[in-house]
C-alpha positions in Angstrom: -61.3 -102.6 36.4 -58.2 -100.8 37.6 -58.2 -97.8 40.0 -57.6 -95.1 37.5 -60.6 -96.3 35.4 -62.8 -96.3 38.6 -61.5 -92.8 39.3 -62.5 -91.6 35.7 -66.0 -93.2 36.0 -66.5 -91.6 39.5 -65.5 -88.1 38.1 -67.9 -88.5 35.2 -70.7 -89.6 37.5 -70.1 -86.5 39.7 -70.2 -84.3 36.5 -73.5 -85.9 35.4 -75.0 -85.4 38.9 -73.8 -81.8 39.0 -75.5 -81.0 35.6 -78.7 -82.6 36.6 -78.8 -80.6 39.8 -78.1 -77.4 37.9 -80.8 -78.1 35.3 -83.3 -78.9 37.9 -82.6 -75.9 40.0 -82.5 -73.6 36.9 -85.8 -74.9 35.6 -87.8 -74.2 38.7 -86.1 -70.9 39.4 -87.4 -69.9 35.9 -90.9 -70.6 37.0 -90.6 -68.1 39.9 -89.7 -65.2 37.7 -92.2 -62.4 37.7 -93.7 -61.2 34.6 -94.5 -62.9 31.2 -92.3 -64.2 28.4 -94.6 -62.5 25.8 -94.1 -58.9 24.8 -97.2 -56.9 25.1 -99.2 -59.6 26.7 -101.9 -57.2 27.7 -102.8 -56.7 24.0 -103.1 -60.5 23.4 -106.6 -62.1 23.6 -107.2 -65.3 25.6 -107.3 -67.3 22.5 -104.0 -65.9 21.3 -102.4 -66.7 24.8 -103.7 -70.2 24.5 -102.1 -70.7 21.1 -98.8 -69.2 22.3 -98.7 -71.4 25.4 -99.5 -74.5 23.3 -96.6 -73.6 20.9 -94.1 -73.4 23.6 -95.5 -76.1 25.9 -96.5 -73.8 28.7 -100.0 -75.2 28.7 -98.8 -78.5 30.3 -98.3 -79.1 34.0 -95.0 -77.9 35.5 -93.9 -81.4 36.3 -94.5 -82.5 32.6 -92.7 -79.4 31.3 -89.8 -80.4 33.6 -89.4 -83.9 32.1 -89.8 -82.6 28.6 -87.0 -80.1 29.3 -84.7 -82.9 30.7 -85.4 -85.1 27.7 -84.5 -82.2 25.4 -81.2 -81.7 27.2 -80.3 -85.4 26.6 -80.8 -84.9 22.9 -79.0 -81.5 23.1 -82.3 -79.8 22.2 -82.5 -76.6 24.3 -85.9 -75.5 22.9 -87.0 -72.5 21.0 -86.5 -68.9 22.1 -89.6 -67.0 23.1 -88.2 -63.7 21.6 -86.5 -64.9 18.4 -87.7 -67.2 15.7 -84.7 -69.5 16.2 -83.7 -72.4 18.4 -81.7 -71.6 21.5 -78.8 -73.8 20.2 -78.6 -71.8 16.9 -78.9 -68.6 18.8 -76.1 -69.3 21.1 -73.8 -70.8 18.5 -74.0 -67.6 16.5 -72.8 -65.6 19.5 -70.2 -67.9 21.1 -67.4 -66.5 18.9 -67.1 -62.9 20.4 -67.4 -64.2 24.0 -64.8 -66.9 23.4 -62.5 -64.3 21.7 -62.6 -61.9 24.5 -62.3 -64.5 27.2 -59.3 -66.1 25.5 -57.6 -62.8 25.0 -58.2 -61.8 28.5 -56.9 -65.1 29.8 -53.6 -65.0 27.8 -53.0 -61.3 28.5 -54.0 -61.6 32.2 -52.1 -64.7 32.9 -48.9 -63.4 31.0 -49.0 -60.1 32.8 -49.8 -61.7 36.2 -47.0 -64.1 35.8 -44.5 -61.4 35.2 -45.7 -59.3 38.0 -45.8 -62.2 40.4 -42.3 -63.3 39.3 -40.8 -59.9 40.0 -42.6 -59.6 43.2 -41.2 -63.0 44.4 -37.6 -62.1 43.3 -37.9 -58.7 45.1 -39.6 -60.2 48.2 -40.3 -57.7 51.0 -39.3 -54.7 49.0 -41.4 -51.8 47.6 -41.7 -53.6 44.4 -43.2 -56.6 46.1 -45.6 -54.3 48.1 -46.6 -52.5 44.9 -47.4 -55.7 43.1 -49.4 -57.1 46.1 -51.4 -53.7 46.3 -52.2 -54.0 42.6 -53.4 -57.6 43.0 -55.7 -56.5 45.9 -57.1 -53.7 43.8 -57.6 -56.0 40.9 -59.6 -58.4 42.9 -61.5 -55.8 44.9 -62.7 -53.5 42.2 -65.3 -55.0 39.7 -64.2 -55.3 36.1 -67.1 -53.2 35.0 -65.6 -50.2 36.9 -62.4 -50.7 35.0 -64.4 -50.9 31.8 -66.0 -47.5 32.4 -62.6 -45.9 33.3 -61.0 -47.4 30.1 -63.8 -45.9 28.0 -63.4 -42.6 29.6 -59.6 -42.4 29.3 -59.2 -44.0 25.7 -62.5 -43.1 24.2 -63.2 -39.7 25.5 -60.1 -37.9 26.9 -57.8 -39.6 24.4 -60.1 -40.9 21.7 -57.8 -43.6 20.2 -60.0 -46.7 20.6 -63.6 -47.6 20.0 -65.6 -47.7 23.2 -68.5 -49.8 21.9 -69.8 -52.0 19.0 -68.1 -54.9 17.4 -67.5 -53.5 13.9 -63.7 -52.8 13.7 -62.2 -56.2 14.1 -59.5 -56.8 16.6 -59.3 -53.1 17.7 -62.9 -53.3 19.0 -61.8 -56.1 21.4 -58.9 -54.2 23.0 -60.9 -52.4 25.6 -63.2 -55.2 26.7 -60.2 -57.5 26.8 -58.3 -55.1 29.1 -61.3 -54.6 31.3 -61.9 -58.3 31.6 -58.2 -59.2 32.2 -57.8 -57.3 35.5 -59.0 -60.3 37.4 -56.7 -62.9 35.8 -53.8 -60.5 36.2 -54.4 -60.1 39.9 -55.1 -63.9 40.5 -52.0 -65.0 38.4 -49.7 -62.5 40.2 -50.8 -63.6 43.7 -50.6 -67.3 42.7 -47.2 -67.1 41.0 -45.7 -65.0 43.8 -46.8 -67.4 46.4 -45.5 -70.5 44.4 -42.2 -68.8 43.5 -41.5 -67.8 47.0 -42.0 -71.4 48.0 -40.0 -72.8 45.1 -37.0 -70.3 45.7 -36.7 -71.6 49.2 -36.8 -75.3 48.3 -33.9 -77.6 48.7 -33.3 -78.3 45.0 -33.1 -74.5 44.3 -30.3 -74.3 46.9 -28.6 -77.3 45.1 -28.9 -75.6 41.8 -27.2 -72.4 43.1 -24.5 -74.5 44.8 -23.6 -75.9 41.3 -22.7 -72.5 40.2 -25.8 -71.5 38.2 -26.6 -67.7 38.4 -29.7 -66.4 40.1 -31.4 -65.8 36.8 -30.5 -69.1 35.4 -31.9 -70.8 38.6 -35.2 -68.8 38.4 -35.8 -69.3 34.7 -34.7 -72.9 34.2 -36.1 -74.4 37.4 -38.2 -71.9 39.4 -40.6 -70.5 36.7 -41.3 -73.9 35.2 -42.2 -75.5 38.6 -44.3 -72.5 39.6 -46.3 -72.5 36.3 -47.5 -76.2 36.5 -50.1 -75.5 39.3 -51.1 -72.3 37.4 -51.8 -74.1 34.1 -54.3 -76.3 35.9 -56.6 -73.4 36.7 -56.4 -71.9 33.2 -59.4 -73.9 31.9 -61.8 -73.0 34.7 -60.5 -69.4 34.6 -61.3 -69.1 30.9 -64.9 -70.3 31.5 -65.0 -67.8 34.4 -64.0 -65.1 32.0 -66.6 -65.9 29.6 -69.3 -66.0 32.3 -67.9 -62.8 33.7 -68.2 -61.0 30.4 -71.9 -60.7 30.6 -71.7 -57.2 32.0 -68.7 -56.2 29.9 -70.4 -57.3 26.7 -73.3 -55.0 27.5 -71.1 -52.1 28.4 -69.2 -52.3 25.1 -72.2 -53.5 23.0 -70.6 -56.8 22.0 -73.0 -59.3 20.4 -71.9 -62.2 22.6 -73.5 -64.7 24.7 -73.3 -62.5 27.8 -75.3 -59.7 26.1 -77.9 -62.2 25.0 -78.2 -63.7 28.5 -78.9 -60.2 30.0 -81.5 -59.5 27.3 -83.1 -62.9 27.9 -83.5 -62.1 31.6 -85.1 -58.8 30.9 -87.6 -60.4 28.6 -88.2 -63.6 30.5 -87.0 -65.8 27.6 -86.9 -68.9 29.8 -85.3 -71.4 27.3 -82.4 -69.0 26.4 -81.7 -68.3 30.1 -81.6 -72.0 30.8 -79.7 -72.7 27.7 -76.9 -70.2 28.6 -76.8 -71.5 32.1 -76.4 -75.1 31.0 -73.8 -74.2 28.5 -71.5 -72.4 30.9 -72.2 -75.2 33.4 -71.3 -77.9 30.9 -68.0 -76.0 30.0 -67.1 -75.6 33.6 -67.7 -79.1 34.8 -66.0 -80.6 31.6 -63.0 -78.4 32.2 -62.7 -79.4 35.8 -63.1 -83.1 34.8 -60.2 -82.8 32.3 -57.9 -81.1 34.9 -58.8 -83.9 37.4 -58.1 -86.6 35.0 -54.8 -85.0 33.8 -53.7 -84.6 37.3 -54.6 -88.1 38.3 -52.5 -89.3 35.3 -49.4 -87.1 35.3 -48.9 -86.0 38.9 -46.9 -88.7 40.8 -48.0 -87.3 44.1 -51.7 -88.3 43.4 -52.5 -91.8 44.6 -55.9 -93.5 44.0 -57.4 -95.3 46.9 -59.6 -98.3 46.5 -62.5 -96.1 46.4 -61.2 -94.1 43.5 -60.5 -90.9 45.5 -57.4 -89.0 45.0 -55.2 -88.7 48.1 
């Protein structure tokens, strides 16, 4: 077994352990939630409660419920929702589309605008343009996206009523405001990231050599600088997309979008334990798989990564 195979197996092992810990912690946290998963429980008789508990397996000891839960995860069975006559898997699969669309649009727009902003800031280093871009990046990271969401609704839905401020019933146009609200963070992160990388790249020896060969400043930046600065940014695109899908929970509720985030919030309010755990495990799985893919690609294509005998990257 070569070193790269050991490296892959070790990363997969870490992924499985991480998911196991998340599943365990999530399960027992659910048991600490106050309240009942049944609506109008006070109107149910003891016999009716016993029937309901037997139906959802809540009549069994906690340790037994835990192992049943783990067994279901292995079979991709997330259980039945307490509030809907549907399996959690079907419930989430019907809602993943809007969440993925908004997250992907916010990622593309945010990284595109952030890259442009960071590039301009790096080329105009220590000028008012650089200061303005840095200030915007700080604001973008400091102010929560739901604040921008409310401002966008006020400006483009009330003062200038040109875009819908809620509901998912007008196609792409319904996704514009939530996409803009959600993209603030990627714009800021990409701008800071690209500016830092570009400043370092522009001061490197091979950039000096390119200029010495007679290439114009724009040719040097576009042919050599941007490409080298974008490589590290691409590696965080996957985790950033998952982060955007996770961060869309509040945004989806503000804009009344029928996505996974909205469902997650409703599930918390109604103590729908299987759905809460299902959403948590879905996001966790997407995140760790994305990180695993990035790790494997880096270990395969980056010549600076060397695998030690233990399979660790150095």
